N, C-alpha and C positions, 0 to 999 in steps of 0.2 A: 794811218793805218791802211793800205789798201788790196782791196781785192782782185787777183791775176785767175782765179778762175773759184768753181763752184763746180761739185759733180754728184751725184746720188746715185745707190747701189739698194735693189732688193733681192732676197734670193729667188732663187728658178721658178717656187713651184705655188699658185696662187692661187686663195682660196674661197668662194664666194660666201656669204652669210650662211645661204640656204644648205649649201652642202658638210658647211662647221656643224649645221643642226641634225643635218643628216646621218654623222659620224657621232655625232654628242647624244641625241634622242634614246638609244636602245643601249649605251654602254655601261657598264656595270655599277661603274661609281656615279654617274648621273640614277641610275633609278637604284642608288640610295642615300638619293636627298631627294627631302620629302616635298610633295605633290605642288606645293605654291612655288617651292623654289621651280622645279622643271620647267612648269608655265611659264615664271619670268624666263628663262633662258630660251622658251621656244618664240614665244612673243618678242624680245630681244633681235632675234638670229633670221626671224621670218619676218621682223616690220620692213614697208616701204618707206617709212620716213626716219627711221635711226640714224640715216647721213652716210650709214659704209655700206660698198656694194661686193666688196673686195679685199681680201688681207692677202700679205706674202710672209708664208711663216717658213722657217729652216726647220722642218721635221720630213721625213721621207713620208711619213703617212699620220693624219690626221690621230688618226687611234693609234698610234705606238705612245706618244706621250702618257695617255692614261696609266700608265707601268710603272712609270719611272719616279725612282725615289732622290733624294736628293742630292746625293753625289753623281747621278745619270743625268740628269738637268745641270748641273754645273759641268758636265765634260761635253754636252750638247754646247753650253756656251764658250766653252775653250776651244772646238772643235769649229762652231760657224762663226765667233765675232772676228778672231785676225783675218781670216779671207772675204768678209764680206768688207774687212774696215777696209784690206790694202786695194781690193777690188776699185772702192768709190775712190780711194787718195791715188791710184795709176789713173783711173782717170780724168781727174781732176791734172796731176802732172803734165798728161798728154794733151789740154787742153790751154796750157797756160806753155805748153814750149819748155816745159822742164824735166830734167831726171833725177832719179831719187835723190843720188847723190849730192844733187845742190839744195836740198831742204837740210838748213841748219838748225833748228827746232819744231818736234811734232810733238802734240798738246793731242792727247784724245782724251773724249769723257763718255764714262756706259752709266749704269746701275741696276743691268738687269744678269751681273753675274761676279766672280770674283776671279781675279789672277794677280798674279804675283811671281816673277814682273809679271807690271802691267801689262795692258792689252798692246802699250805702245812696241814693247820688246819683241812682242812679237810678227806687227808689222815691220820695223826698222827692220827685221829678218829676214820675212817675205820680199819683200822690196828690194834687199843689200843698198841699203844705207848706210852710212859714212860711221866706224867706229867713234867718232865724236859728236853724235848728233848728242844733240840735248835732248833727253825723253820725260814728258810728264804726263803723268794719269790723276785726270781728275774726279774722284767715286761718291756716290752719297748724294747728289746733285739733285736729279730726279730727269722731271721733263723736259724742265726748266735749264737743262747743265749748256745747254751748246753757245748761247751767249757767254756767259761767265769764263768759259773754254777761247773762247775768239777776244774777251779783255784778256785775260792770262796772256794772251798771245801778243796781245796790244803793247803792253809791259815789257814782255823780252824784248819786241822791236823798239821802245823805247834805251833800254838799252843797249841795245845792238841795231840801229838805222841799218847796213847794209843785209842785214842776214835773208832767207826766206822761210819763213815758216808755213807749217801745216796744220790744221788743224781736222780734228776727224770727229764725230759724234758716232754710235753702232750700240746698236741695241737689239739685246737675241731677246723675246718678250715672252716667246714661248720656251724659253729657259725658269722662265720664272710661273710656269703655268703650277695650278693650284685651283682646287674644285673642293668649294664645302657651301651648305645652306648661308654664307653671310650676305646678303644683295648686292654688296662690293664687289666682292670676288666677282662676284658671277654675269657682275657689270662689266669689270676687267676683263673675263674671259672671251666677251662679244667682243671687244675693244681692238684692244691692241693686236699691234704687227710688229714685223720684223725688217728692220734696216738699217742703212746708212750713208752720212753724208761729210764730206770733204770737202775742204776749201785750202786755196794756199793765199796765201799774203804777203806786201813787202812793205818796208816804209816808208820806199819813196812811190807815186804815182806819174801817170801822165795825164793830161788835160783828158776830160773825158770817165775816168777810171771812178771807181765805186771807193769811194772813203769812210769808213767805221771807224765811229767817234760819240759823243756825249753819252757814255755806259751809263747806266742806272739801274740798281738795283733796291728793292724793299722787302725786308727780312721781319715775319710776325711768327717766332717761336710759340705762342700762346696757344697759334694755330697749328704746331705742329702734327698732333694726333687726325687730324682729320682727312689728312696726306701723307703715306707713309708706308712703305714697306715694312713691315713687322717678320718675325725669324718667327713659323713653329715648324715642329719636326724639320728643321735642318734647310725648311723651302723657303723661298720669298712670295711673300702673302700680303697681296697689295688691300693696304685700309685707304678706303673710298668713301668721303663720310657726301651724304644728299645736298648738303652747302656748300660743296668746291666751285658749282660753278658762279653762284654768288661775291667768294672768297677772289676768286679769280677776276671775277670784273670790278670787285673792289677796288681791288690791289693794282692792277692794267690801269685802271682811271686815275691813280693816284698817279702811278708815272705816265702817264701821258701829256700830265697837268706841268712835266717836268722839261716838252721836246722843244725845241731850239725855234719850231714853225712849225705849223702846218704841214704834213709831209703828202706825195700823190697816193699813197696809199700804206693801209698797215698791214702787215703779217704777222700772223698772231701763229702760235704749238695749237693743233687743232684739237686735242683736250674729248674733244666730243663735241653733237647735236651739242646738247643743253648747257657747254664751255661757249660756242662760238655765236647760241641767241644770245648769252649773259652779254659775252663783250660786245655782238650790236647795238644794244640797248643803252650800253655806256660809251658807245664811239662810234661817230660820227661817220663811218665805213663798214660798208658791205665786204665782208671776209671771200672772198669772192676764192682767191688762189688757197685759200686753209680748209676751204669747205672741198674745195677738188681736189687738195691730199688726204683728206677724212676721207672721202669716196671712194679712192680708188686704193689707200693702202691701210686704212685704220690710223688709229694712234699707236705710232710706233716711238714713243717718248719722245730722248732730245736731240734726234733728228730730223724730226717735223719744219720745226723753223725753218732749216735749211732747204727742206726740200717747197717750201710756199715761197723762199727767195729765187731758190734756179727757176723752178714756175713761172713766177713777176720776171726773173731776167728773162728767159724764153721768150717771152712777146718782144723785147725790143722796142717797150716803146722811146722814141726818141723824146717826150715830153716829160717823163720820170727825172727830178732832179733830187730828191728826198724820198728815203721808206725809214719806215718804223717800224720795225722789227720788236716781237714781246714772245717771251717766254716762260714760265712755270711751272710751278710743282711742289715736292718735296720742299719746306722746311720749316712754315710755309714760307715761298720767297718766289719774289714774282723778277722780271730780267727787262731793261728792254737797251734798246743800242739804234743810232741811226746811221744807214750808208745815205752817203752824199755824195754829187757829184758837181 
């Protein structure tokens, strides 16, 4: 499976961490938190060492989301996710020199909202894709979803080698807004942003094209409660245990042992500062692109790994011959693949 193009998009409104704190600190909902929780929020959002400077959120104002119930939050997802995903895919099509009617299959992953039919149906309508296009939505895979989605596309191309396939990862994390005194909820509130990434793939490539191969996965269901969404009064509430950085590092280390050779760079899901610190402790690589993505966008969940890949490819390093990608999250599951040329 060969990469034809990659493109990313975020909402138009960006917010600094400091502006988020200004919006939060005097809100009645935050005033209901205990003093320790409010102190934690302020500490994270005003820290210069969190690894995050800005985030992009699909909100008219930061204050508006505080009054949303579960139905309004999912309406936000329904309103924002399809056009955000479609805009990323439009850019990817333009880069590949293709039009929407040439896409034979579309695979979409998300976990921050639910639609039936899935987001893929809306993207196909927005872009005017053929009525016989194959549509597939992958939900519930969390932050690690982009790589299994690529693997699903690889399977489709193995059966249909002449096809052109698009993959899209889109998350509206602001539609999973939740506040209470749980430290993991408060950390999530300071961490997540919204974004989408799209890639175009074909079964055949030219010399110098990037080939995706050697997909691997590690699933540890006994660790499921460490990181997952739970339902609280109809809202998505992020459950995030303090051991997640170590859990991610251990799983990624196991996957790295299965690499075909030493890559020129490792690209990882951004996770958060502590997650990247833990990964760098077990991998002989500085995760430069992943840290840059975290700084500018925060943790956007599934699109993050593709943002890091796009950033690396934009550098146009002729010496790069192999990249190793890894993403992880709910399950607990970790995934990896290689891009080589």
